[in-house]
C-alpha positions in Angstrom: 0.0 0.0 0.0 1.3 3.5 -0.9 1.2 6.0 1.8 -1.1 9.0 1.1 1.9 11.4 1.2 3.8 9.5 -1.4 0.7 9.2 -3.6 0.2 12.9 -3.5 3.8 13.6 -4.3 3.6 11.4 -7.4 0.6 13.2 -8.9 1.7 15.6 -11.6 0.0 19.0 -11.9 -2.0 19.0 -15.1 -2.0 22.4 -16.8 -5.3 23.6 -18.1 -5.4 24.4 -21.8 -5.8 28.2 -22.4 -9.3 27.8 -23.9 -10.7 26.1 -20.8 -11.6 28.7 -18.2 -12.5 28.2 -14.6 -16.1 28.6 -13.6 -17.0 32.3 -13.3 -18.6 31.5 -9.9 -15.1 30.8 -8.4 -13.3 33.7 -10.2 -12.0 36.8 -8.4 -14.3 39.8 -8.2 -12.6 41.9 -11.0 -13.1 39.0 -13.4 -16.8 38.7 -12.4 -17.4 42.4 -12.7 -15.8 42.5 -16.1 -17.9 39.6 -17.3 -21.1 41.2 -15.9 -20.4 44.7 -17.2 -19.5 43.3 -20.6 -22.8 41.4 -20.9 -25.2 43.7 -22.8 -28.1 41.5 -21.6 -27.4 42.8 -18.1 -27.1 46.5 -18.9 -30.5 47.2 -17.3 -29.3 45.6 -14.1 -25.7 46.5 -13.8 -23.8 49.0 -16.0 -21.0 51.5 -16.3 -21.7 55.0 -15.4 -21.3 57.6 -18.3 -17.8 58.6 -17.0 -16.6 55.0 -17.6 -14.7 55.1 -14.3 -17.4 53.5 -12.1 -20.4 51.2 -12.3 -23.8 50.9 -10.6 -26.2 48.2 -9.8 -29.4 49.7 -11.3 -31.8 47.1 -10.0 -30.6 45.4 -6.8 -33.5 43.0 -6.7 -33.0 41.7 -10.2 -29.2 41.6 -9.5 -29.8 39.4 -6.5 -32.3 37.1 -8.2 -30.9 36.9 -11.7 -27.3 37.8 -11.7 -25.8 36.7 -8.4 -26.8 33.0 -8.8 -24.9 32.9 -12.1 -21.7 34.7 -10.9 -21.5 34.0 -7.2 -21.8 31.1 -4.8 -24.3 33.1 -2.7 -27.2 35.4 -3.4 -26.9 37.8 -0.4 -26.7 41.4 -1.8 -25.2 42.7 1.5 -22.4 40.1 1.1 -21.8 41.4 -2.4 -21.6 45.0 -1.1 -19.0 43.9 1.6 -17.0 42.1 -1.1 -16.9 45.2 -3.3 -16.0 47.5 -0.4 -13.2 45.1 0.6 -11.7 45.4 -2.9 -11.7 49.1 -2.5 
């Protein structure tokens, strides 16, 4: 029997091909925001402000119910606000 430590050491790290992306739900916040803000189907829910330097959630209720389940592992809007504030 191989010890678990030896078995783990012998496993090679498999590189992911460049065209295979990780799930958006586990991506970092900037990646998620870029994906959401680039999606024209969401422009009535979340969008860039006219100055192009900031964005706004136009419809928090729809954001929570329609967008968050696709991009986050939770649907708590207050948690989203805390995450955004933590990123600065």
